[in-house]
Backbone as JSON Lines, residues from 0, in Angstrom:
{"i":0,"aa":"M","n":[-10.75,63.26,-15.06],"ca":[-11.49,62.14,-15.15],"c":[-12.49,62.16,-14.36]}
{"i":1,"aa":"P","n":[-13.65,61.48,-14.52],"ca":[-14.93,61.79,-13.85],"c":[-14.58,60.81,-12.27]}
{"i":2,"aa":"E","n":[-15.2,61.14,-11.16],"ca":[-14.46,60.36,-10.0],"c":[-14.96,58.85,-9.98]}
{"i":3,"aa":"V","n":[-16.33,58.67,-10.91],"ca":[-16.89,57.38,-11.05],"c":[-15.78,56.25,-12.0]}
{"i":4,"aa":"S","n":[-15.39,57.19,-12.96],"ca":[-14.52,56.5,-13.98],"c":[-13.12,56.01,-13.12]}
{"i":5,"aa":"R","n":[-12.5,57.02,-12.11],"ca":[-11.61,56.65,-11.23],"c":[-11.78,55.54,-10.59]}
{"i":6,"aa":"R","n":[-13.17,55.26,-9.63],"ca":[-12.89,54.32,-8.67],"c":[-13.06,53.18,-9.68]}
{"i":7,"aa":"A","n":[-13.77,53.13,-10.78],"ca":[-13.64,51.8,-11.56],"c":[-12.34,51.35,-12.07]}
{"i":8,"aa":"L","n":[-11.68,52.06,-12.47],"ca":[-10.59,51.92,-12.82],"c":[-9.48,51.48,-11.97]}
{"i":9,"aa":"I","n":[-9.58,52.01,-10.51],"ca":[-8.79,51.37,-9.35],"c":[-9.39,49.97,-9.09]}
{"i":10,"aa":"A","n":[-10.57,49.91,-9.03],"ca":[-11.39,48.74,-8.82],"c":[-10.72,47.84,-9.86]}
{"i":11,"aa":"I","n":[-10.86,47.68,-10.85],"ca":[-10.34,47.01,-12.24],"c":[-8.82,46.19,-11.8]}
{"i":12,"aa":"S","n":[-7.97,47.55,-11.43],"ca":[-6.61,47.58,-11.45],"c":[-6.54,46.48,-10.17]}
{"i":13,"aa":"A","n":[-7.21,46.68,-9.24],"ca":[-6.97,45.65,-7.65],"c":[-7.3,44.21,-8.08]}
{"i":14,"aa":"V","n":[-8.65,44.33,-8.7],"ca":[-9.01,42.88,-9.31],"c":[-8.03,42.22,-10.05]}
{"i":15,"aa":"S","n":[-7.41,43.34,-11.07],"ca":[-6.42,42.4,-12.17],"c":[-4.98,42.08,-11.18]}
{"i":16,"aa":"A","n":[-4.68,42.85,-10.29],"ca":[-3.51,42.42,-9.41],"c":[-3.59,41.2,-8.66]}
{"i":17,"aa":"V","n":[-5.3,40.92,-8.34],"ca":[-5.39,39.55,-7.3],"c":[-5.38,38.48,-8.39]}
{"i":18,"aa":"V","n":[-6.07,38.67,-9.64],"ca":[-5.94,37.8,-11.0],"c":[-4.54,37.46,-11.3]}
{"i":19,"aa":"L","n":[-3.67,38.35,-11.16],"ca":[-2.26,38.26,-11.68],"c":[-1.59,36.97,-10.68]}
{"i":20,"aa":"A","n":[-1.84,37.72,-9.58],"ca":[-1.02,36.98,-8.4],"c":[-1.5,35.35,-8.21]}
{"i":21,"aa":"L","n":[-2.99,35.1,-8.23],"ca":[-3.33,33.97,-8.51],"c":[-2.69,33.07,-9.57]}
{"i":22,"aa":"L","n":[-2.87,33.53,-10.76],"ca":[-2.32,33.05,-11.93],"c":[-0.66,32.83,-11.89]}
{"i":23,"aa":"G","n":[0.19,33.68,-11.17],"ca":[1.52,33.5,-10.9],"c":[1.68,32.26,-9.96]}
{"i":24,"aa":"T","n":[0.82,32.05,-8.71],"ca":[0.96,31.26,-8.05],"c":[0.41,29.56,-8.75]}
{"i":25,"aa":"A","n":[-0.54,29.62,-9.68],"ca":[-0.65,28.61,-10.22],"c":[0.53,27.89,-10.95]}
{"i":26,"aa":"V","n":[0.93,29.02,-11.81],"ca":[2.18,28.47,-12.71],"c":[3.23,28.14,-11.77]}
{"i":27,"aa":"V","n":[3.73,28.75,-10.53],"ca":[4.64,28.16,-10.04],"c":[4.38,26.88,-9.33]}
{"i":28,"aa":"A","n":[3.1,26.76,-9.2],"ca":[2.57,24.96,-8.44],"c":[2.86,24.19,-9.71]}
{"i":29,"aa":"V","n":[2.22,24.71,-10.95],"ca":[2.49,23.75,-12.06],"c":[3.95,23.57,-12.49]}
{"i":30,"aa":"L","n":[4.5,24.39,-12.43],"ca":[5.97,24.23,-12.72],"c":[7.02,23.55,-12.01]}
{"i":31,"aa":"S","n":[6.58,23.5,-10.32],"ca":[7.26,22.87,-9.58],"c":[6.54,21.62,-9.06]}
{"i":32,"aa":"G","n":[5.46,21.19,-9.84],"ca":[4.85,19.74,-9.7],"c":[3.5,20.09,-8.86]}
{"i":33,"aa":"G","n":[3.12,21.21,-8.38],"ca":[1.75,21.39,-7.38],"c":[1.99,20.47,-6.24]}
{"i":34,"aa":"G","n":[0.87,20.54,-5.54],"ca":[1.1,19.46,-4.49],"c":[1.48,20.15,-3.12]}
{"i":35,"aa":"S","n":[2.26,19.51,-2.48],"ca":[2.82,20.08,-0.97],"c":[4.0,21.56,-1.22]}
{"i":36,"aa":"A","n":[4.34,21.79,-0.36],"ca":[5.3,22.67,-0.45],"c":[6.67,22.24,-1.35]}
{"i":37,"aa":"A","n":[6.98,21.02,-0.86],"ca":[8.02,20.27,-1.59],"c":[7.86,19.78,-2.79]}
{"i":38,"aa":"G","n":[6.52,19.74,-3.25],"ca":[5.91,19.09,-4.58],"c":[6.02,17.58,-4.51]}
{"i":39,"aa":"P","n":[5.17,17.1,-5.47],"ca":[4.91,15.59,-5.52],"c":[6.18,14.89,-5.55]}
{"i":40,"aa":"M","n":[7.14,15.88,-6.2],"ca":[8.31,14.96,-6.68],"c":[9.24,14.97,-5.84]}
{"i":41,"aa":"A","n":[9.07,15.42,-4.49],"ca":[9.8,15.4,-3.4],"c":[10.14,13.92,-3.19]}
{"i":42,"aa":"G","n":[11.44,13.38,-2.88],"ca":[11.58,11.93,-2.48],"c":[11.2,10.85,-3.6]}
{"i":43,"aa":"L","n":[11.19,11.49,-4.82],"ca":[10.81,10.61,-6.08],"c":[12.24,10.41,-6.89]}
{"i":44,"aa":"A","n":[12.72,9.36,-7.07],"ca":[13.86,9.69,-7.8],"c":[13.7,8.23,-8.99]}
{"i":45,"aa":"P","n":[12.68,8.23,-9.81],"ca":[12.72,7.01,-10.78],"c":[14.01,6.39,-11.1]}
{"i":46,"aa":"G","n":[13.84,5.13,-10.94],"ca":[14.9,4.1,-11.35],"c":[16.13,4.2,-10.49]}
{"i":47,"aa":"N","n":[16.25,4.88,-9.3],"ca":[17.21,4.51,-8.61],"c":[16.88,4.02,-7.12]}
{"i":48,"aa":"G","n":[15.48,3.4,-7.19],"ca":[15.21,3.22,-5.69],"c":[14.39,3.89,-4.79]}
{"i":49,"aa":"A","n":[14.54,5.14,-4.91],"ca":[13.74,5.99,-4.1],"c":[12.51,6.06,-4.16]}
{"i":50,"aa":"W","n":[11.74,6.09,-2.84],"ca":[10.34,6.0,-2.9],"c":[9.76,7.1,-2.02]}
{"i":51,"aa":"P","n":[8.54,7.5,-2.23],"ca":[8.39,8.72,-1.69],"c":[7.83,8.58,0.11]}
{"i":52,"aa":"D","n":[7.66,7.41,0.09],"ca":[7.29,6.78,1.67],"c":[8.25,5.9,2.16]}
{"i":53,"aa":"S","n":[8.74,6.33,3.17],"ca":[9.87,5.59,3.87],"c":[9.29,4.29,4.26]}
{"i":54,"aa":"S","n":[8.01,4.2,4.66],"ca":[7.49,2.99,5.14],"c":[7.34,1.83,3.96]}
{"i":55,"aa":"C","n":[7.27,2.34,2.91],"ca":[7.33,1.32,1.88],"c":[8.75,0.91,1.28]}
{"i":56,"aa":"S","n":[8.69,-0.36,1.19],"ca":[10.08,-0.83,0.83],"c":[9.9,-1.17,-0.55]}
{"i":57,"aa":"Q","n":[10.97,-0.85,-1.51],"ca":[10.84,-1.17,-3.06],"c":[11.02,-2.68,-3.29]}
{"i":58,"aa":"P","n":[9.83,-2.76,-3.99],"ca":[10.08,-4.13,-4.65],"c":[11.36,-4.47,-5.64]}
{"i":59,"aa":"S","n":[11.22,-5.79,-5.65],"ca":[12.28,-6.09,-6.75],"c":[11.83,-5.62,-8.2]}
{"i":60,"aa":"E","n":[12.67,-5.07,-8.94],"ca":[12.47,-4.56,-10.39],"c":[13.34,-5.59,-11.21]}
{"i":61,"aa":"P","n":[12.76,-7.16,-11.73],"ca":[13.46,-7.63,-12.55],"c":[13.55,-7.3,-13.94]}
{"i":62,"aa":"G","n":[14.67,-7.66,-14.74],"ca":[15.12,-7.19,-15.99],"c":[15.41,-5.59,-16.0]}
{"i":63,"aa":"Q","n":[15.12,-5.17,-17.49],"ca":[15.28,-3.67,-17.85],"c":[13.86,-3.06,-17.0]}
{"i":64,"aa":"V","n":[14.4,-1.89,-16.3],"ca":[13.58,-0.9,-15.8],"c":[13.4,0.31,-16.95]}
{"i":65,"aa":"V","n":[12.09,0.67,-17.07],"ca":[11.65,1.62,-17.8],"c":[10.69,2.49,-16.81]}
{"i":66,"aa":"T","n":[10.82,3.79,-16.63],"ca":[9.96,4.45,-15.52],"c":[9.17,5.65,-16.58]}
{"i":67,"aa":"F","n":[8.07,5.7,-16.27],"ca":[7.13,6.51,-16.84],"c":[6.41,7.44,-15.58]}
{"i":68,"aa":"T","n":[6.43,8.75,-15.6],"ca":[6.08,9.69,-14.37],"c":[5.01,10.48,-14.98]}
{"i":69,"aa":"A","n":[3.61,10.1,-14.45],"ca":[2.41,10.85,-14.83],"c":[2.36,12.13,-14.42]}
{"i":70,"aa":"R","n":[1.97,13.07,-14.98],"ca":[1.89,14.54,-14.71],"c":[0.58,15.0,-15.08]}
{"i":71,"aa":"D","n":[0.05,15.89,-14.28],"ca":[-0.89,16.83,-14.62],"c":[-1.03,18.09,-14.09]}
{"i":72,"aa":"M","n":[-2.15,18.98,-14.65],"ca":[-2.19,20.41,-14.21],"c":[-3.34,20.5,-13.27]}
{"i":73,"aa":"G","n":[-4.02,19.27,-12.77],"ca":[-4.94,19.1,-11.93],"c":[-5.99,20.17,-12.26]}
{"i":74,"aa":"T","n":[-6.39,21.07,-11.27],"ca":[-7.47,22.08,-11.52],"c":[-7.2,23.2,-12.12]}
{"i":75,"aa":"G","n":[-5.86,23.28,-12.2],"ca":[-5.47,24.4,-13.03],"c":[-5.44,24.57,-14.34]}
{"i":76,"aa":"G","n":[-5.86,23.55,-14.9],"ca":[-6.03,23.26,-16.58],"c":[-7.08,24.09,-16.86]}
{"i":77,"aa":"A","n":[-7.99,24.54,-16.44],"ca":[-8.68,25.53,-17.1],"c":[-8.46,27.14,-17.12]}
{"i":78,"aa":"M","n":[-7.63,27.29,-15.77],"ca":[-7.02,28.57,-15.94],"c":[-5.97,28.78,-16.92]}
{"i":79,"aa":"M","n":[-5.13,27.57,-17.09],"ca":[-4.06,27.66,-17.94],"c":[-4.47,27.3,-19.51]}
{"i":80,"aa":"G","n":[-5.63,27.54,-19.86],"ca":[-6.06,27.21,-21.13],"c":[-6.64,25.93,-21.39]}
{"i":81,"aa":"G","n":[-6.53,25.13,-20.76],"ca":[-6.8,23.87,-20.82],"c":[-8.49,23.43,-20.63]}
{"i":82,"aa":"T","n":[-8.98,22.15,-20.68],"ca":[-10.18,22.02,-20.32],"c":[-10.08,21.85,-18.82]}
{"i":83,"aa":"A","n":[-11.46,21.69,-18.12],"ca":[-11.47,21.3,-16.72],"c":[-10.65,20.29,-16.14]}
{"i":84,"aa":"A","n":[-10.52,19.39,-16.82],"ca":[-9.49,18.02,-16.8],"c":[-8.23,18.63,-16.64]}
{"i":85,"aa":"G","n":[-7.75,19.7,-17.74],"ca":[-6.24,20.06,-17.49],"c":[-5.66,19.12,-18.55]}
{"i":86,"aa":"P","n":[-4.22,19.37,-19.08],"ca":[-3.45,18.72,-19.94],"c":[-2.86,17.75,-18.98]}
{"i":87,"aa":"M","n":[-2.46,16.5,-19.58],"ca":[-1.92,15.09,-18.93],"c":[-0.98,15.13,-19.58]}
{"i":88,"aa":"M","n":[0.06,13.99,-19.22],"ca":[1.23,13.22,-19.96],"c":[2.01,12.59,-18.83]}
{"i":89,"aa":"F","n":[2.57,11.58,-19.81],"ca":[3.79,10.73,-19.12],"c":[4.63,11.3,-19.54]}
{"i":90,"aa":"M","n":[5.94,11.24,-18.62],"ca":[7.2,11.5,-19.05],"c":[8.28,10.39,-18.72]}
{"i":91,"aa":"P","n":[9.07,10.19,-19.59],"ca":[9.09,10.87,-20.95],"c":[7.96,10.24,-21.81]}
{"i":92,"aa":"R","n":[7.9,10.95,-22.9],"ca":[6.85,11.14,-24.2],"c":[7.25,9.75,-24.89]}
{"i":93,"aa":"V","n":[8.57,9.32,-25.08],"ca":[9.05,8.2,-25.75],"c":[10.0,7.72,-24.95]}
{"i":94,"aa":"A","n":[9.96,6.43,-24.96],"ca":[11.28,5.9,-24.18],"c":[11.44,4.43,-24.96]}
{"i":95,"aa":"S","n":[12.6,3.64,-24.68],"ca":[13.38,2.54,-25.23],"c":[14.29,1.87,-24.27]}
{"i":96,"aa":"V","n":[13.62,0.41,-24.48],"ca":[14.36,-0.57,-23.67],"c":[14.59,-1.93,-24.54]}
{"i":97,"aa":"P","n":[15.46,-2.43,-24.27],"ca":[15.94,-3.82,-24.72],"c":[14.79,-4.84,-24.4]}
{"i":98,"aa":"S","n":[14.54,-5.75,-25.61],"ca":[13.65,-6.65,-25.6],"c":[14.18,-8.03,-24.13]}
{"i":99,"aa":"G","n":[12.88,-8.56,-23.89],"ca":[13.09,-9.61,-22.89],"c":[11.92,-9.33,-21.68]}
{"i":100,"aa":"T","n":[12.93,-9.47,-20.42],"ca":[12.15,-9.18,-19.12],"c":[12.24,-7.52,-18.98]}
{"i":101,"aa":"V","n":[11.02,-7.12,-18.88],"ca":[11.07,-5.28,-18.75],"c":[9.94,-4.85,-17.5]}
{"i":102,"aa":"T","n":[10.57,-4.31,-16.76],"ca":[9.64,-3.83,-15.65],"c":[9.37,-2.41,-15.89]}
{"i":103,"aa":"V","n":[7.91,-2.24,-15.95],"ca":[7.42,-1.04,-16.43],"c":[7.1,-0.3,-14.97]}
{"i":104,"aa":"V","n":[7.62,0.69,-14.76],"ca":[7.14,1.7,-13.52],"c":[6.55,3.13,-13.78]}
{"i":105,"aa":"L","n":[5.49,3.13,-12.9],"ca":[4.68,4.28,-13.02],"c":[4.91,5.1,-11.71]}
{"i":106,"aa":"V","n":[5.23,6.12,-11.7],"ca":[5.31,7.12,-10.65],"c":[4.4,8.2,-10.8]}
{"i":107,"aa":"N","n":[3.49,8.32,-9.99],"ca":[2.24,9.25,-10.42],"c":[2.64,10.65,-9.45]}
{"i":108,"aa":"A","n":[3.1,11.46,-10.13],"ca":[3.57,12.81,-9.72],"c":[2.29,14.02,-9.96]}
{"i":109,"aa":"G","n":[1.27,13.33,-10.18],"ca":[-0.1,14.46,-10.68],"c":[-0.4,14.51,-9.09]}
{"i":110,"aa":"S","n":[-1.73,15.38,-9.58],"ca":[-2.74,15.94,-8.36],"c":[-3.9,14.89,-8.52]}
{"i":111,"aa":"R","n":[-3.83,13.68,-9.23],"ca":[-5.09,13.23,-9.33],"c":[-4.68,11.63,-9.68]}
{"i":112,"aa":"P","n":[-5.33,10.56,-9.53],"ca":[-5.11,9.19,-9.7],"c":[-4.76,8.95,-11.01]}
{"i":113,"aa":"H","n":[-4.06,8.09,-11.38],"ca":[-3.58,7.79,-12.74],"c":[-3.27,5.89,-12.81]}
{"i":114,"aa":"E","n":[-3.29,5.65,-14.0],"ca":[-2.98,4.3,-14.29],"c":[-2.17,4.08,-15.44]}
{"i":115,"aa":"L","n":[-1.79,2.78,-15.43],"ca":[-0.56,2.83,-16.89],"c":[-0.88,1.25,-17.4]}
{"i":116,"aa":"L","n":[-1.35,1.04,-18.8],"ca":[-1.67,0.4,-19.33],"c":[-0.43,0.17,-20.58]}
{"i":117,"aa":"V","n":[-0.45,-1.21,-20.98],"ca":[0.91,-1.45,-22.11],"c":[-0.11,-2.04,-23.12]}
{"i":118,"aa":"F","n":[-0.06,-1.41,-24.11],"ca":[-0.63,-1.99,-25.59],"c":[0.41,-2.25,-26.74]}
{"i":119,"aa":"P","n":[0.39,-3.14,-27.4],"ca":[1.13,-3.13,-28.69],"c":[0.89,-2.27,-29.58]}
{"i":120,"aa":"L","n":[1.47,-1.57,-30.37],"ca":[1.3,-0.9,-31.7],"c":[1.46,-1.78,-33.05]}
{"i":121,"aa":"T","n":[0.58,-1.61,-33.78],"ca":[0.76,-2.13,-35.14],"c":[1.2,-1.27,-36.17]}
{"i":122,"aa":"A","n":[1.55,-2.01,-37.23],"ca":[2.18,-1.24,-38.6],"c":[1.52,-0.18,-38.68]}
{"i":123,"aa":"G","n":[2.06,1.27,-38.82],"ca":[1.08,2.4,-39.15],"c":[0.24,3.03,-38.02]}
{"i":124,"aa":"Q","n":[0.47,2.42,-36.88],"ca":[-0.49,2.92,-35.69],"c":[0.53,4.02,-34.81]}
{"i":125,"aa":"V","n":[-0.01,4.96,-34.49],"ca":[0.72,5.88,-33.54],"c":[0.02,6.01,-32.14]}
{"i":126,"aa":"A","n":[1.21,6.45,-31.66],"ca":[0.66,6.56,-30.19],"c":[-0.07,7.64,-30.02]}
{"i":127,"aa":"G","n":[-1.33,7.62,-28.86],"ca":[-2.28,8.75,-28.6],"c":[-3.21,8.76,-29.87]}
{"i":128,"aa":"Q","n":[-3.49,7.91,-30.74],"ca":[-4.45,8.32,-31.91],"c":[-5.31,6.97,-31.63]}
{"i":129,"aa":"R","n":[-5.69,6.44,-30.57],"ca":[-6.77,5.49,-30.59],"c":[-8.15,5.84,-30.46]}
{"i":130,"aa":"P","n":[-9.08,5.12,-31.01],"ca":[-10.49,6.23,-30.71],"c":[-10.65,6.17,-29.35]}
{"i":131,"aa":"V","n":[-11.82,7.21,-28.85],"ca":[-12.19,7.18,-27.47],"c":[-13.72,6.93,-27.45]}
{"i":132,"aa":"G","n":[-14.32,6.01,-26.77],"ca":[-15.81,5.81,-26.77],"c":[-16.41,6.77,-26.0]}
{"i":133,"aa":"T","n":[-17.66,6.34,-26.13],"ca":[-18.52,7.25,-25.26],"c":[-18.31,7.19,-23.68]}
{"i":134,"aa":"D","n":[-17.6,6.34,-23.2],"ca":[-17.6,6.22,-21.89],"c":[-16.03,6.83,-21.61]}
{"i":135,"aa":"D","n":[-15.5,8.03,-22.22],"ca":[-14.3,8.6,-22.59],"c":[-13.14,8.02,-22.18]}
{"i":136,"aa":"R","n":[-12.91,6.63,-22.81],"ca":[-12.1,5.75,-22.53],"c":[-11.58,5.14,-23.89]}
{"i":137,"aa":"I","n":[-10.68,4.3,-23.9],"ca":[-10.36,3.49,-24.94],"c":[-10.58,2.09,-24.74]}
{"i":138,"aa":"A","n":[-10.63,1.29,-25.89],"ca":[-11.03,-0.19,-25.88],"c":[-9.92,-0.82,-25.27]}
{"i":139,"aa":"E","n":[-9.76,-1.45,-24.24],"ca":[-8.51,-2.3,-23.79],"c":[-8.35,-3.7,-24.13]}
{"i":140,"aa":"T","n":[-8.77,-3.77,-25.48],"ca":[-8.43,-5.07,-26.11],"c":[-7.18,-5.21,-26.78]}
{"i":141,"aa":"G","n":[-6.52,-6.51,-26.47],"ca":[-5.1,-6.24,-26.64],"c":[-4.07,-5.86,-25.82]}
{"i":142,"aa":"V","n":[-4.54,-5.55,-24.42],"ca":[-3.3,-4.87,-23.57],"c":[-2.62,-5.99,-23.16]}
{"i":143,"aa":"V","n":[-1.09,-5.62,-22.71],"ca":[-0.51,-6.83,-22.71],"c":[-0.1,-6.53,-21.13]}
{"i":144,"aa":"G","n":[-0.51,-5.49,-20.4],"ca":[0.01,-5.71,-18.98],"c":[-0.66,-4.14,-18.19]}
{"i":145,"aa":"E","n":[-0.63,-4.19,-16.96],"ca":[-1.07,-3.02,-16.26],"c":[-0.68,-3.09,-14.96]}
{"i":146,"aa":"V","n":[0.25,-2.04,-14.56],"ca":[0.71,-1.58,-13.45],"c":[-0.01,-1.9,-12.48]}
{"i":147,"aa":"Q","n":[0.31,-2.29,-11.01],"ca":[-0.15,-2.59,-9.97],"c":[0.6,-1.84,-8.83]}
{"i":148,"aa":"A","n":[-0.33,-1.35,-8.18],"ca":[0.29,-0.45,-6.99],"c":[1.19,-1.08,-5.99]}
{"i":149,"aa":"V","n":[2.27,-0.42,-5.57],"ca":[3.15,-0.96,-5.01],"c":[3.3,-0.02,-3.65]}
{"i":150,"aa":"C","n":[3.48,1.24,-3.74],"ca":[3.89,2.13,-2.84],"c":[3.02,3.24,-2.84]}
{"i":151,"aa":"P","n":[2.08,3.73,-2.1],"ca":[1.6,2.56,-1.08],"c":[0.61,1.75,-1.78]}
{"i":152,"aa":"P","n":[0.42,0.67,-1.0],"ca":[-0.35,-0.65,-1.57],"c":[-1.54,0.14,-1.87]}
{"i":153,"aa":"D","n":[-2.22,-0.82,-2.78],"ca":[-3.61,-0.64,-3.42],"c":[-4.51,-0.27,-1.91]}
{"i":154,"aa":"A","n":[-5.08,1.02,-1.88],"ca":[-6.26,1.06,-0.96],"c":[-7.78,1.0,-1.6]}
{"i":155,"aa":"G","n":[-7.8,0.47,-2.7],"ca":[-9.22,0.0,-3.45],"c":[-9.65,1.45,-4.07]}
{"i":156,"aa":"T","n":[-8.55,2.2,-4.43],"ca":[-9.01,3.31,-5.09],"c":[-8.63,3.03,-6.76]}
{"i":157,"aa":"D","n":[-9.53,3.79,-7.52],"ca":[-9.28,3.61,-8.93],"c":[-8.13,4.22,-9.49]}
{"i":158,"aa":"G","n":[-7.29,3.54,-9.69],"ca":[-5.89,4.1,-10.3],"c":[-4.95,4.25,-9.07]}
{"i":159,"aa":"I","n":[-3.58,4.65,-9.66],"ca":[-2.76,5.05,-8.46],"c":[-2.77,6.19,-7.89]}
{"i":160,"aa":"V","n":[-2.76,6.41,-6.35],"ca":[-2.82,7.61,-5.63],"c":[-1.65,8.79,-5.96]}
{"i":161,"aa":"P","n":[-1.93,10.15,-6.18],"ca":[-0.56,10.9,-6.17],"c":[0.45,10.64,-5.17]}
{"i":162,"aa":"G","n":[1.5,10.48,-5.75],"ca":[2.8,10.3,-5.02],"c":[2.88,8.75,-4.94]}
{"i":163,"aa":"G","n":[1.91,7.93,-5.38],"ca":[2.08,6.52,-5.54],"c":[3.11,6.06,-6.45]}
{"i":164,"aa":"N","n":[3.34,4.71,-6.37],"ca":[4.3,4.02,-7.32],"c":[3.68,2.63,-7.78]}
{"i":165,"aa":"A","n":[3.82,2.43,-8.77],"ca":[3.14,1.01,-9.46],"c":[3.89,0.33,-10.39]}
{"i":166,"aa":"Q","n":[4.01,-0.76,-10.63],"ca":[5.0,-1.69,-11.67],"c":[4.24,-2.75,-12.1]}
{"i":167,"aa":"V","n":[4.64,-3.38,-13.43],"ca":[4.21,-4.57,-13.68],"c":[5.59,-4.97,-14.51]}
{"i":168,"aa":"T","n":[5.76,-6.53,-14.59],"ca":[6.56,-7.03,-15.38],"c":[6.38,-7.74,-16.36]}
{"i":169,"aa":"L","n":[7.16,-7.43,-17.52],"ca":[6.37,-8.16,-18.59],"c":[7.66,-8.68,-19.42]}
{"i":170,"aa":"T","n":[7.08,-9.81,-20.36],"ca":[8.26,-10.26,-21.42],"c":[7.76,-9.44,-22.57]}
{"i":171,"aa":"L","n":[8.44,-8.66,-23.27],"ca":[8.13,-8.2,-24.3],"c":[9.2,-8.17,-25.82]}
{"i":172,"aa":"A","n":[8.53,-8.65,-26.77],"ca":[9.11,-9.07,-27.95],"c":[9.58,-7.61,-28.41]}
{"i":173,"aa":"P","n":[10.76,-7.61,-29.46],"ca":[10.92,-6.37,-30.13],"c":[9.65,-5.52,-31.12]}
{"i":174,"aa":"G","n":[9.56,-4.59,-30.9],"ca":[8.35,-3.88,-31.42],"c":[8.26,-2.38,-30.75]}
{"i":175,"aa":"R","n":[6.98,-1.92,-31.04],"ca":[6.55,-0.78,-30.9],"c":[5.19,-0.85,-29.73]}
{"i":176,"aa":"Y","n":[5.51,-0.12,-28.63],"ca":[4.18,-0.22,-27.73],"c":[3.75,1.2,-27.25]}
{"i":177,"aa":"E","n":[2.65,1.16,-26.71],"ca":[2.01,2.56,-26.21],"c":[1.76,2.28,-24.96]}
{"i":178,"aa":"V","n":[2.09,3.13,-23.75],"ca":[1.44,3.14,-22.63],"c":[0.26,4.47,-22.38]}
{"i":179,"aa":"V","n":[-0.62,3.88,-21.89],"ca":[-1.51,5.01,-21.8],"c":[-2.28,4.88,-20.11]}
{"i":180,"aa":"C","n":[-2.92,6.29,-19.91],"ca":[-3.61,5.87,-18.73],"c":[-5.26,6.03,-19.43]}
{"i":181,"aa":"N","n":[-6.1,5.01,-18.93],"ca":[-7.36,4.69,-19.22],"c":[-8.26,5.3,-18.52]}
{"i":182,"aa":"L","n":[-8.21,6.08,-17.33],"ca":[-9.08,6.41,-16.67],"c":[-10.26,7.34,-17.51]}
{"i":183,"aa":"P","n":[-11.11,7.59,-17.18],"ca":[-12.2,8.29,-18.22],"c":[-11.33,9.83,-18.19]}
{"i":184,"aa":"G","n":[-11.35,10.21,-19.39],"ca":[-10.84,11.73,-20.21],"c":[-9.48,11.55,-20.18]}
{"i":185,"aa":"H","n":[-8.46,10.69,-19.38],"ca":[-7.06,10.89,-19.36],"c":[-6.35,10.87,-20.91]}
{"i":186,"aa":"Y","n":[-6.86,9.66,-21.64],"ca":[-6.01,9.54,-22.79],"c":[-6.38,10.52,-23.68]}
{"i":187,"aa":"R","n":[-7.59,10.92,-23.63],"ca":[-7.86,12.17,-24.67],"c":[-7.22,13.46,-24.14]}
{"i":188,"aa":"H","n":[-6.96,13.66,-22.73],"ca":[-5.92,14.79,-22.42],"c":[-4.79,14.63,-22.49]}
{"i":189,"aa":"G","n":[-4.43,13.66,-23.35],"ca":[-2.78,13.65,-23.68],"c":[-2.01,12.39,-22.91]}
{"i":190,"aa":"M","n":[-2.59,11.59,-22.2],"ca":[-1.93,10.39,-21.46],"c":[-1.45,9.33,-22.12]}
{"i":191,"aa":"S","n":[-0.52,9.35,-23.04],"ca":[-0.12,8.26,-23.67],"c":[1.24,8.5,-24.04]}
{"i":192,"aa":"A","n":[2.08,7.57,-24.33],"ca":[3.66,7.56,-24.97],"c":[3.89,6.24,-25.56]}
{"i":193,"aa":"A","n":[5.4,6.77,-26.09],"ca":[5.74,5.55,-26.81],"c":[6.56,4.88,-26.49]}
{"i":194,"aa":"L","n":[6.56,3.48,-26.32],"ca":[7.91,2.66,-25.74],"c":[8.33,1.76,-27.36]}
{"i":195,"aa":"T","n":[9.66,2.02,-27.25],"ca":[9.96,0.92,-28.24],"c":[11.0,-0.28,-27.54]}
{"i":196,"aa":"V","n":[10.77,-1.11,-28.0],"ca":[11.3,-2.58,-27.54],"c":[12.33,-2.83,-28.88]}
{"i":197,"aa":"T","n":[13.58,-2.71,-28.45],"ca":[14.63,-3.39,-29.24],"c":[15.01,-4.73,-29.33]}
């Protein structure tokens, strides 16, 4: 094998090793939740009163409580086959709660701000199928509630900061609802979930 080809092969192998190491690190970060060494889920235990910042006291959660955790792949989305914004989701994707007083809690375990709005679904309407406008958001007509930051308190940012928590207490009749993040591009990238109220 000519010396030039051997050097090129060695250089390609070295670059490949670096790329694979970076991809491995990104995959581990994504699977562990990214963020700090402990991950953004450290200290979060949705629904049992644990909040990530010990200086925050948990507000009361009247009625039935349903918790949605916002997740995203951050800037790793493009590397993992998504777009520059990356795939996003609420977990669980589907939840159920009895009718009446319901406190909807958002735990932001992602790497960017998120929000959560609650919309009723009409017969035949499917979560995640609302039309997205030219501003990369859905119309907010008919929204029945939006979570408000509780920990840390709202610092004037658009959405709930990574590691933050928010909630809204609503009176919900039996039916089907959709929870969404309507920050630009987030709904289009998968930030919706279904909520059934029985």
